[in-house]
PDB file of N, CA, C and O in Angstrom:
ATOM      1  N   MET A   1     -56.608  11.822 -25.532  1.00  0.00           N
ATOM      2  CA  MET A   1     -57.006  10.576 -25.262  1.00  0.00           C
ATOM      3  C   MET A   1     -58.545  10.295 -25.350  1.00  0.00           C
ATOM      4  O   MET A   1     -58.936   9.134 -25.470  1.00  0.00           O
ATOM      5  N   SER A   2     -59.314  11.216 -25.299  1.00  0.00           N
ATOM      6  CA  SER A   2     -60.578  10.891 -25.528  1.00  0.00           C
ATOM      7  C   SER A   2     -61.008  10.576 -27.051  1.00  0.00           C
ATOM      8  O   SER A   2     -62.141  10.139 -27.253  1.00  0.00           O
ATOM      9  N   ASP A   3     -60.204  10.770 -28.024  1.00  0.00           N
ATOM     10  CA  ASP A   3     -60.634  10.419 -29.388  1.00  0.00           C
ATOM     11  C   ASP A   3     -60.505   8.942 -29.484  1.00  0.00           C
ATOM     12  O   ASP A   3     -61.352   8.343 -30.145  1.00  0.00           O
ATOM     13  N   HIS A   4     -59.439   8.209 -28.841  1.00  0.00           N
ATOM     14  CA  HIS A   4     -59.397   6.768 -29.012  1.00  0.00           C
ATOM     15  C   HIS A   4     -59.936   6.196 -27.520  1.00  0.00           C
ATOM     16  O   HIS A   4     -59.603   5.026 -27.331  1.00  0.00           O
ATOM     17  N   PHE A   5     -60.537   6.675 -26.667  1.00  0.00           N
ATOM     18  CA  PHE A   5     -61.124   6.049 -25.628  1.00  0.00           C
ATOM     19  C   PHE A   5     -62.534   5.646 -25.696  1.00  0.00           C
ATOM     20  O   PHE A   5     -63.444   6.409 -26.021  1.00  0.00           O
ATOM     21  N   ASP A   6     -62.687   4.281 -25.341  1.00  0.00           N
ATOM     22  CA  ASP A   6     -63.930   3.753 -25.464  1.00  0.00           C
ATOM     23  C   ASP A   6     -64.761   3.411 -24.368  1.00  0.00           C
ATOM     24  O   ASP A   6     -64.972   2.211 -24.191  1.00  0.00           O
ATOM     25  N   PRO A   7     -65.321   4.314 -23.526  1.00  0.00           N
ATOM     26  CA  PRO A   7     -65.988   4.083 -22.280  1.00  0.00           C
ATOM     27  C   PRO A   7     -66.889   2.559 -22.125  1.00  0.00           C
ATOM     28  O   PRO A   7     -66.860   1.829 -21.134  1.00  0.00           O
ATOM     29  N   ALA A   8     -67.548   2.361 -23.187  1.00  0.00           N
ATOM     30  CA  ALA A   8     -68.258   1.011 -23.189  1.00  0.00           C
ATOM     31  C   ALA A   8     -67.245  -0.239 -23.053  1.00  0.00           C
ATOM     32  O   ALA A   8     -67.496  -1.231 -22.370  1.00  0.00           O
ATOM     33  N   ALA A   9     -66.063  -0.047 -23.802  1.00  0.00           N
ATOM     34  CA  ALA A   9     -64.873  -1.112 -23.599  1.00  0.00           C
ATOM     35  C   ALA A   9     -64.383  -1.171 -22.135  1.00  0.00           C
ATOM     36  O   ALA A   9     -64.187  -2.262 -21.599  1.00  0.00           O
ATOM     37  N   MET A  10     -64.197  -0.078 -21.527  1.00  0.00           N
ATOM     38  CA  MET A  10     -63.671   0.152 -20.219  1.00  0.00           C
ATOM     39  C   MET A  10     -64.699  -0.673 -19.390  1.00  0.00           C
ATOM     40  O   MET A  10     -64.251  -1.515 -18.612  1.00  0.00           O
ATOM     41  N   ILE A  11     -66.195  -0.474 -19.508  1.00  0.00           N
ATOM     42  CA  ILE A  11     -66.905  -0.946 -18.611  1.00  0.00           C
ATOM     43  C   ILE A  11     -67.075  -2.540 -18.869  1.00  0.00           C
ATOM     44  O   ILE A  11     -67.359  -3.326 -17.965  1.00  0.00           O
ATOM     45  N   GLU A  12     -66.884  -2.874 -20.080  1.00  0.00           N
ATOM     46  CA  GLU A  12     -66.644  -4.316 -20.074  1.00  0.00           C
ATOM     47  C   GLU A  12     -65.231  -5.109 -19.621  1.00  0.00           C
ATOM     48  O   GLU A  12     -65.151  -6.322 -19.428  1.00  0.00           O
ATOM     49  N   ARG A  13     -64.335  -4.313 -19.519  1.00  0.00           N
ATOM     50  CA  ARG A  13     -63.080  -4.918 -18.774  1.00  0.00           C
ATOM     51  C   ARG A  13     -63.558  -5.040 -17.477  1.00  0.00           C
ATOM     52  O   ARG A  13     -63.488  -6.155 -16.960  1.00  0.00           O
ATOM     53  N   PHE A  14     -64.074  -4.028 -16.786  1.00  0.00           N
ATOM     54  CA  PHE A  14     -64.605  -4.213 -15.431  1.00  0.00           C
ATOM     55  C   PHE A  14     -65.411  -5.484 -15.096  1.00  0.00           C
ATOM     56  O   PHE A  14     -65.266  -6.142 -14.066  1.00  0.00           O
ATOM     57  N   ALA A  15     -66.228  -5.733 -16.035  1.00  0.00           N
ATOM     58  CA  ALA A  15     -67.160  -6.705 -15.920  1.00  0.00           C
ATOM     59  C   ALA A  15     -66.705  -8.185 -15.817  1.00  0.00           C
ATOM     60  O   ALA A  15     -67.148  -9.122 -15.154  1.00  0.00           O
ATOM     61  N   GLN A  16     -65.563  -8.075 -16.788  1.00  0.00           N
ATOM     62  CA  GLN A  16     -64.526  -9.312 -17.222  1.00  0.00           C
ATOM     63  C   GLN A  16     -63.772  -9.497 -15.810  1.00  0.00           C
ATOM     64  O   GLN A  16     -63.446 -10.608 -15.392  1.00  0.00           O
ATOM     65  N   ARG A  17     -63.532  -8.307 -15.128  1.00  0.00           N
ATOM     66  CA  ARG A  17     -62.526  -8.565 -13.898  1.00  0.00           C
ATOM     67  C   ARG A  17     -63.282  -8.959 -12.885  1.00  0.00           C
ATOM     68  O   ARG A  17     -62.799  -9.654 -11.991  1.00  0.00           O
ATOM     69  N   ALA A  18     -64.676  -8.541 -12.882  1.00  0.00           N
ATOM     70  CA  ALA A  18     -65.642  -9.230 -11.732  1.00  0.00           C
ATOM     71  C   ALA A  18     -65.745 -10.563 -11.754  1.00  0.00           C
ATOM     72  O   ALA A  18     -65.662 -11.302 -10.773  1.00  0.00           O
ATOM     73  N   SER A  19     -65.951 -10.921 -13.025  1.00  0.00           N
ATOM     74  CA  SER A  19     -65.978 -12.325 -13.298  1.00  0.00           C
ATOM     75  C   SER A  19     -64.710 -13.211 -12.936  1.00  0.00           C
ATOM     76  O   SER A  19     -64.731 -14.268 -12.306  1.00  0.00           O
ATOM     77  N   ALA A  20     -63.666 -12.597 -13.434  1.00  0.00           N
ATOM     78  CA  ALA A  20     -62.382 -13.100 -12.909  1.00  0.00           C
ATOM     79  C   ALA A  20     -62.156 -13.516 -11.513  1.00  0.00           C
ATOM     80  O   ALA A  20     -61.702 -14.592 -11.121  1.00  0.00           O
ATOM     81  N   VAL A  21     -62.588 -12.377 -10.742  1.00  0.00           N
ATOM     82  CA  VAL A  21     -62.377 -12.563  -9.193  1.00  0.00           C
ATOM     83  C   VAL A  21     -63.309 -13.431  -8.609  1.00  0.00           C
ATOM     84  O   VAL A  21     -63.051 -13.953  -7.524  1.00  0.00           O
ATOM     85  N   LYS A  22     -64.398 -13.656  -9.217  1.00  0.00           N
ATOM     86  CA  LYS A  22     -65.613 -14.655  -8.597  1.00  0.00           C
ATOM     87  C   LYS A  22     -65.032 -15.882  -9.115  1.00  0.00           C
ATOM     88  O   LYS A  22     -65.028 -16.738  -8.229  1.00  0.00           O
ATOM     89  N   GLY A  23     -64.540 -16.295 -10.207  1.00  0.00           N
ATOM     90  CA  GLY A  23     -63.962 -17.422 -10.388  1.00  0.00           C
ATOM     91  C   GLY A  23     -62.538 -17.812  -9.933  1.00  0.00           C
ATOM     92  O   GLY A  23     -62.064 -18.911 -10.220  1.00  0.00           O
ATOM     93  N   ARG A  24     -61.891 -16.920  -9.243  1.00  0.00           N
ATOM     94  CA  ARG A  24     -60.622 -17.087  -8.644  1.00  0.00           C
ATOM     95  C   ARG A  24     -60.481 -18.195  -7.749  1.00  0.00           C
ATOM     96  O   ARG A  24     -61.267 -18.335  -6.812  1.00  0.00           O
ATOM     97  N   SER A  25     -59.422 -19.095  -7.992  1.00  0.00           N
ATOM     98  CA  SER A  25     -59.451 -20.359  -6.921  1.00  0.00           C
ATOM     99  C   SER A  25     -58.391 -19.576  -5.663  1.00  0.00           C
ATOM    100  O   SER A  25     -57.655 -18.596  -5.777  1.00  0.00           O
ATOM    101  N   MET A  26     -58.662 -20.424  -4.515  1.00  0.00           N
ATOM    102  CA  MET A  26     -58.079 -20.077  -3.323  1.00  0.00           C
ATOM    103  C   MET A  26     -56.686 -20.639  -3.339  1.00  0.00           C
ATOM    104  O   MET A  26     -56.503 -21.855  -3.398  1.00  0.00           O
ATOM    105  N   PRO A  27     -55.755 -19.818  -3.290  1.00  0.00           N
ATOM    106  CA  PRO A  27     -54.445 -20.244  -3.191  1.00  0.00           C
ATOM    107  C   PRO A  27     -54.115 -20.967  -1.791  1.00  0.00           C
ATOM    108  O   PRO A  27     -54.908 -20.852  -0.857  1.00  0.00           O
ATOM    109  N   PRO A  28     -53.061 -21.629  -1.676  1.00  0.00           N
ATOM    110  CA  PRO A  28     -52.898 -22.696  -0.493  1.00  0.00           C
ATOM    111  C   PRO A  28     -52.269 -21.664   0.641  1.00  0.00           C
ATOM    112  O   PRO A  28     -51.062 -21.574   0.866  1.00  0.00           O
ATOM    113  N   ILE A  29     -53.337 -20.875   1.339  1.00  0.00           N
ATOM    114  CA  ILE A  29     -52.774 -20.132   2.421  1.00  0.00           C
ATOM    115  C   ILE A  29     -53.864 -20.560   3.549  1.00  0.00           C
ATOM    116  O   ILE A  29     -54.883 -21.208   3.312  1.00  0.00           O
ATOM    117  N   GLU A  30     -53.431 -20.044   4.901  1.00  0.00           N
ATOM    118  CA  GLU A  30     -54.166 -20.492   5.961  1.00  0.00           C
ATOM    119  C   GLU A  30     -54.078 -19.381   6.919  1.00  0.00           C
ATOM    120  O   GLU A  30     -53.332 -18.431   6.683  1.00  0.00           O
ATOM    121  N   GLY A  31     -54.781 -19.438   7.971  1.00  0.00           N
ATOM    122  CA  GLY A  31     -54.844 -18.450   8.968  1.00  0.00           C
ATOM    123  C   GLY A  31     -55.329 -17.272   8.501  1.00  0.00           C
ATOM    124  O   GLY A  31     -56.109 -17.103   7.564  1.00  0.00           O
ATOM    125  N   PRO A  32     -54.664 -16.219   9.428  1.00  0.00           N
ATOM    126  CA  PRO A  32     -55.106 -14.781   9.087  1.00  0.00           C
ATOM    127  C   PRO A  32     -55.132 -14.277   7.566  1.00  0.00           C
ATOM    128  O   PRO A  32     -55.947 -13.517   7.043  1.00  0.00           O
ATOM    129  N   ASP A  33     -54.116 -14.852   7.051  1.00  0.00           N
ATOM    130  CA  ASP A  33     -53.633 -14.631   5.559  1.00  0.00           C
ATOM    131  C   ASP A  33     -54.997 -15.300   4.586  1.00  0.00           C
ATOM    132  O   ASP A  33     -55.389 -14.765   3.549  1.00  0.00           O
ATOM    133  N   ARG A  34     -55.486 -16.339   5.073  1.00  0.00           N
ATOM    134  CA  ARG A  34     -56.579 -16.670   4.319  1.00  0.00           C
ATOM    135  C   ARG A  34     -57.995 -15.788   4.368  1.00  0.00           C
ATOM    136  O   ARG A  34     -58.803 -15.579   3.463  1.00  0.00           O
ATOM    137  N   GLN A  35     -57.995 -15.442   5.464  1.00  0.00           N
ATOM    138  CA  GLN A  35     -59.298 -14.642   5.609  1.00  0.00           C
ATOM    139  C   GLN A  35     -59.093 -13.402   5.025  1.00  0.00           C
ATOM    140  O   GLN A  35     -60.046 -12.810   4.518  1.00  0.00           O
ATOM    141  N   ALA A  36     -57.698 -12.809   5.028  1.00  0.00           N
ATOM    142  CA  ALA A  36     -57.563 -11.496   4.436  1.00  0.00           C
ATOM    143  C   ALA A  36     -57.657 -11.600   2.960  1.00  0.00           C
ATOM    144  O   ALA A  36     -58.132 -10.595   2.431  1.00  0.00           O
ATOM    145  N   PHE A  37     -57.295 -12.643   2.100  1.00  0.00           N
ATOM    146  CA  PHE A  37     -57.599 -12.913   0.994  1.00  0.00           C
ATOM    147  C   PHE A  37     -58.902 -12.957   0.607  1.00  0.00           C
ATOM    148  O   PHE A  37     -59.229 -12.391  -0.436  1.00  0.00           O
ATOM    149  N   ILE A  38     -59.965 -13.721   1.490  1.00  0.00           N
ATOM    150  CA  ILE A  38     -61.112 -13.905   1.147  1.00  0.00           C
ATOM    151  C   ILE A  38     -61.962 -12.420   1.218  1.00  0.00           C
ATOM    152  O   ILE A  38     -62.965 -12.136   0.564  1.00  0.00           O
ATOM    153  N   GLU A  39     -61.281 -11.599   2.171  1.00  0.00           N
ATOM    154  CA  GLU A  39     -61.885 -10.458   2.191  1.00  0.00           C
ATOM    155  C   GLU A  39     -61.530  -9.241   1.035  1.00  0.00           C
ATOM    156  O   GLU A  39     -62.388  -8.495   0.564  1.00  0.00           O
ATOM    157  N   ARG A  40     -60.185  -9.212   0.712  1.00  0.00           N
ATOM    158  CA  ARG A  40     -59.861  -8.612  -0.582  1.00  0.00           C
ATOM    159  C   ARG A  40     -60.477  -8.985  -1.682  1.00  0.00           C
ATOM    160  O   ARG A  40     -60.767  -8.176  -2.563  1.00  0.00           O
ATOM    161  N   SER A  41     -60.797 -10.512  -1.766  1.00  0.00           N
ATOM    162  CA  SER A  41     -61.563 -10.885  -3.251  1.00  0.00           C
ATOM    163  C   SER A  41     -63.081 -10.336  -3.179  1.00  0.00           C
ATOM    164  O   SER A  41     -63.706 -10.040  -4.198  1.00  0.00           O
ATOM    165  N   GLN A  42     -63.599 -10.233  -1.910  1.00  0.00           N
ATOM    166  CA  GLN A  42     -64.994  -9.816  -1.853  1.00  0.00           C
ATOM    167  C   GLN A  42     -65.031  -8.462  -2.134  1.00  0.00           C
ATOM    168  O   GLN A  42     -66.013  -8.100  -2.780  1.00  0.00           O
ATOM    169  N   GLN A  43     -64.017  -7.399  -1.742  1.00  0.00           N
ATOM    170  CA  GLN A  43     -63.941  -6.114  -2.085  1.00  0.00           C
ATOM    171  C   GLN A  43     -63.611  -5.916  -3.402  1.00  0.00           C
ATOM    172  O   GLN A  43     -64.087  -4.922  -3.950  1.00  0.00           O
ATOM    173  N   ASP A  44     -62.776  -6.776  -4.134  1.00  0.00           N
ATOM    174  CA  ASP A  44     -62.423  -6.541  -5.243  1.00  0.00           C
ATOM    175  C   ASP A  44     -63.571  -6.816  -6.358  1.00  0.00           C
ATOM    176  O   ASP A  44     -63.697  -6.149  -7.385  1.00  0.00           O
ATOM    177  N   PHE A  45     -64.413  -7.949  -5.967  1.00  0.00           N
ATOM    178  CA  PHE A  45     -65.517  -8.257  -6.644  1.00  0.00           C
ATOM    179  C   PHE A  45     -66.521  -7.065  -6.654  1.00  0.00           C
ATOM    180  O   PHE A  45     -67.051  -6.623  -7.674  1.00  0.00           O
ATOM    181  N   MET A  46     -66.710  -6.617  -5.425  1.00  0.00           N
ATOM    182  CA  MET A  46     -67.717  -5.366  -5.284  1.00  0.00           C
ATOM    183  C   MET A  46     -67.358  -4.367  -6.223  1.00  0.00           C
ATOM    184  O   MET A  46     -68.144  -3.992  -7.093  1.00  0.00           O
ATOM    185  N   ASP A  47     -66.093  -3.871  -6.079  1.00  0.00           N
ATOM    186  CA  ASP A  47     -65.653  -2.668  -6.950  1.00  0.00           C
ATOM    187  C   ASP A  47     -65.856  -3.064  -8.295  1.00  0.00           C
ATOM    188  O   ASP A  47     -66.502  -2.350  -9.061  1.00  0.00           O
ATOM    189  N   TYR A  48     -65.359  -4.138  -8.645  1.00  0.00           N
ATOM    190  CA  TYR A  48     -65.317  -4.131 -10.295  1.00  0.00           C
ATOM    191  C   TYR A  48     -66.875  -4.319 -10.808  1.00  0.00           C
ATOM    192  O   TYR A  48     -67.279  -3.801 -11.849  1.00  0.00           O
ATOM    193  N   ALA A  49     -67.660  -5.092  -9.977  1.00  0.00           N
ATOM    194  CA  ALA A  49     -69.110  -5.374 -10.287  1.00  0.00           C
ATOM    195  C   ALA A  49     -69.839  -3.927 -10.365  1.00  0.00           C
ATOM    196  O   ALA A  49     -70.516  -3.606 -11.343  1.00  0.00           O
ATOM    197  N   MET A  50     -69.648  -3.121  -9.292  1.00  0.00           N
ATOM    198  CA  MET A  50     -69.983  -1.734  -9.387  1.00  0.00           C
ATOM    199  C   MET A  50     -69.749  -0.894 -10.498  1.00  0.00           C
ATOM    200  O   MET A  50     -70.597  -0.161 -11.007  1.00  0.00           O
ATOM    201  N   LEU A  51     -68.425  -1.034 -10.907  1.00  0.00           N
ATOM    202  CA  LEU A  51     -67.978  -0.176 -11.958  1.00  0.00           C
ATOM    203  C   LEU A  51     -68.510  -0.807 -13.412  1.00  0.00           C
ATOM    204  O   LEU A  51     -68.786  -0.101 -14.382  1.00  0.00           O
ATOM    205  N   ALA A  52     -68.598  -2.160 -13.387  1.00  0.00           N
ATOM    206  CA  ALA A  52     -69.306  -2.771 -14.498  1.00  0.00           C
ATOM    207  C   ALA A  52     -70.640  -2.559 -14.883  1.00  0.00           C
ATOM    208  O   ALA A  52     -71.124  -2.835 -15.980  1.00  0.00           O
ATOM    209  N   ASP A  53     -71.369  -1.906 -13.641  1.00  0.00           N
ATOM    210  CA  ASP A  53     -72.842  -1.589 -13.843  1.00  0.00           C
ATOM    211  C   ASP A  53     -72.987  -0.039 -14.147  1.00  0.00           C
ATOM    212  O   ASP A  53     -74.032   0.517 -14.484  1.00  0.00           O
ATOM    213  N   ALA A  54     -71.837   0.515 -13.981  1.00  0.00           N
ATOM    214  CA  ALA A  54     -72.133   2.158 -14.362  1.00  0.00           C
ATOM    215  C   ALA A  54     -72.508   2.521 -15.623  1.00  0.00           C
ATOM    216  O   ALA A  54     -72.192   1.848 -16.603  1.00  0.00           O
ATOM    217  N   LYS A  55     -73.263   3.693 -15.701  1.00  0.00           N
ATOM    218  CA  LYS A  55     -73.514   4.250 -16.916  1.00  0.00           C
ATOM    219  C   LYS A  55     -72.458   5.516 -17.192  1.00  0.00           C
ATOM    220  O   LYS A  55     -72.188   6.346 -16.325  1.00  0.00           O
ATOM    221  N   THR A  56     -71.983   5.525 -18.355  1.00  0.00           N
ATOM    222  CA  THR A  56     -70.788   6.241 -18.678  1.00  0.00           C
ATOM    223  C   THR A  56     -71.337   7.531 -19.469  1.00  0.00           C
ATOM    224  O   THR A  56     -72.417   7.430 -20.051  1.00  0.00           O
ATOM    225  N   ASP A  57     -70.563   8.837 -19.506  1.00  0.00           N
ATOM    226  CA  ASP A  57     -70.784   9.805 -20.095  1.00  0.00           C
ATOM    227  C   ASP A  57     -69.614  10.430 -20.363  1.00  0.00           C
ATOM    228  O   ASP A  57     -68.911  10.645 -19.376  1.00  0.00           O
ATOM    229  N   LEU A  58     -69.132  10.845 -21.597  1.00  0.00           N
ATOM    230  CA  LEU A  58     -67.836  11.233 -22.022  1.00  0.00           C
ATOM    231  C   LEU A  58     -68.190  12.636 -22.728  1.00  0.00           C
ATOM    232  O   LEU A  58     -68.652  12.674 -23.868  1.00  0.00           O
ATOM    233  N   THR A  59     -67.969  13.633 -22.061  1.00  0.00           N
ATOM    234  CA  THR A  59     -68.298  14.763 -22.872  1.00  0.00           C
ATOM    235  C   THR A  59     -67.275  15.962 -22.399  1.00  0.00           C
ATOM    236  O   THR A  59     -66.974  16.263 -21.244  1.00  0.00           O
ATOM    237  N   ASP A  60     -66.834  16.552 -23.618  1.00  0.00           N
ATOM    238  CA  ASP A  60     -65.773  17.328 -23.678  1.00  0.00           C
ATOM    239  C   ASP A  60     -64.433  16.854 -22.756  1.00  0.00           C
ATOM    240  O   ASP A  60     -63.763  17.618 -22.061  1.00  0.00           O
ATOM    241  N   GLY A  61     -64.246  15.623 -22.898  1.00  0.00           N
ATOM    242  CA  GLY A  61     -62.973  15.144 -22.315  1.00  0.00           C
ATOM    243  C   GLY A  61     -63.165  14.618 -20.745  1.00  0.00           C
ATOM    244  O   GLY A  61     -62.349  14.002 -20.058  1.00  0.00           O
ATOM    245  N   ILE A  62     -64.225  14.966 -20.473  1.00  0.00           N
ATOM    246  CA  ILE A  62     -64.644  14.550 -18.999  1.00  0.00           C
ATOM    247  C   ILE A  62     -65.509  13.305 -18.867  1.00  0.00           C
ATOM    248  O   ILE A  62     -66.703  13.437 -19.134  1.00  0.00           O
ATOM    249  N   LEU A  63     -65.034  12.048 -18.469  1.00  0.00           N
ATOM    250  CA  LEU A  63     -65.731  11.005 -18.096  1.00  0.00           C
ATOM    251  C   LEU A  63     -66.357  11.028 -16.666  1.00  0.00           C
ATOM    252  O   LEU A  63     -65.848  11.306 -15.581  1.00  0.00           O
ATOM    253  N   THR A  64     -67.631  10.645 -17.010  1.00  0.00           N
ATOM    254  CA  THR A  64     -68.519  10.675 -15.744  1.00  0.00           C
ATOM    255  C   THR A  64     -69.033   9.337 -15.752  1.00  0.00           C
ATOM    256  O   THR A  64     -69.371   8.830 -16.821  1.00  0.00           O
ATOM    257  N   LEU A  65     -69.141   8.618 -14.504  1.00  0.00           N
ATOM    258  CA  LEU A  65     -69.523   7.402 -14.084  1.00  0.00           C
ATOM    259  C   LEU A  65     -70.632   7.579 -13.168  1.00  0.00           C
ATOM    260  O   LEU A  65     -70.494   8.190 -12.109  1.00  0.00           O
ATOM    261  N   THR A  66     -71.808   7.025 -13.567  1.00  0.00           N
ATOM    262  CA  THR A  66     -72.980   7.089 -12.621  1.00  0.00           C
ATOM    263  C   THR A  66     -73.525   5.606 -12.354  1.00  0.00           C
ATOM    264  O   THR A  66     -74.050   4.828 -13.151  1.00  0.00           O
ATOM    265  N   ILE A  67     -73.265   5.462 -11.110  1.00  0.00           N
ATOM    266  CA  ILE A  67     -73.434   4.120 -10.420  1.00  0.00           C
ATOM    267  C   ILE A  67     -74.811   4.236  -9.355  1.00  0.00           C
ATOM    268  O   ILE A  67     -74.699   4.799  -8.266  1.00  0.00           O
ATOM    269  N   ASP A  68     -75.915   3.722  -9.749  1.00  0.00           N
ATOM    270  CA  ASP A  68     -77.094   3.938  -8.811  1.00  0.00           C
ATOM    271  C   ASP A  68     -76.897   2.652  -7.837  1.00  0.00           C
ATOM    272  O   ASP A  68     -76.844   1.465  -8.158  1.00  0.00           O
ATOM    273  N   LEU A  69     -76.794   3.318  -6.392  1.00  0.00           N
ATOM    274  CA  LEU A  69     -76.580   2.454  -5.429  1.00  0.00           C
ATOM    275  C   LEU A  69     -77.895   2.334  -4.616  1.00  0.00           C
ATOM    276  O   LEU A  69     -77.877   1.860  -3.481  1.00  0.00           O
ATOM    277  N   ARG A  70     -79.026   2.764  -5.200  1.00  0.00           N
ATOM    278  CA  ARG A  70     -80.177   2.662  -4.432  1.00  0.00           C
ATOM    279  C   ARG A  70     -80.877   1.064  -4.590  1.00  0.00           C
ATOM    280  O   ARG A  70     -80.936   0.408  -5.630  1.00  0.00           O
ATOM    281  N   PRO A  71     -81.320   0.715  -3.388  1.00  0.00           N
ATOM    282  CA  PRO A  71     -81.748  -0.625  -3.542  1.00  0.00           C
ATOM    283  C   PRO A  71     -83.027  -0.778  -4.715  1.00  0.00           C
ATOM    284  O   PRO A  71     -83.669   0.193  -5.115  1.00  0.00           O
ATOM    285  N   ASN A  72     -83.200  -1.858  -5.063  1.00  0.00           N
ATOM    286  CA  ASN A  72     -84.224  -2.104  -6.226  1.00  0.00           C
ATOM    287  C   ASN A  72     -85.511  -2.241  -5.306  1.00  0.00           C
ATOM    288  O   ASN A  72     -85.589  -2.821  -4.223  1.00  0.00           O
ATOM    289  N   PRO A  73     -86.557  -1.527  -6.041  1.00  0.00           N
ATOM    290  CA  PRO A  73     -87.581  -1.621  -5.255  1.00  0.00           C
ATOM    291  C   PRO A  73     -88.253  -3.274  -5.449  1.00  0.00           C
ATOM    292  O   PRO A  73     -87.970  -4.049  -6.363  1.00  0.00           O
ATOM    293  N   SER A  74     -89.069  -3.489  -4.473  1.00  0.00           N
ATOM    294  CA  SER A  74     -89.463  -5.177  -4.426  1.00  0.00           C
ATOM    295  C   SER A  74     -91.022  -5.019  -4.414  1.00  0.00           C
ATOM    296  O   SER A  74     -91.743  -6.016  -4.381  1.00  0.00           O
TER     297      SER A  74
END
């Protein structure tokens, strides 16, 4: 699999997914289902955005994703 796997393409797909979640329209739902949808969308965006920011290393068939979660120095 590693012969045909492109980590940069995978990262780009996560960036596209994050963008799609951000632009997702609200379906016609109300009450608790509406709040649950909003919370899931926020979690999806956070997950996809973090993976889109990952640095990749593919060595000997092992894919390593590095995500820096430290706050930016101000």
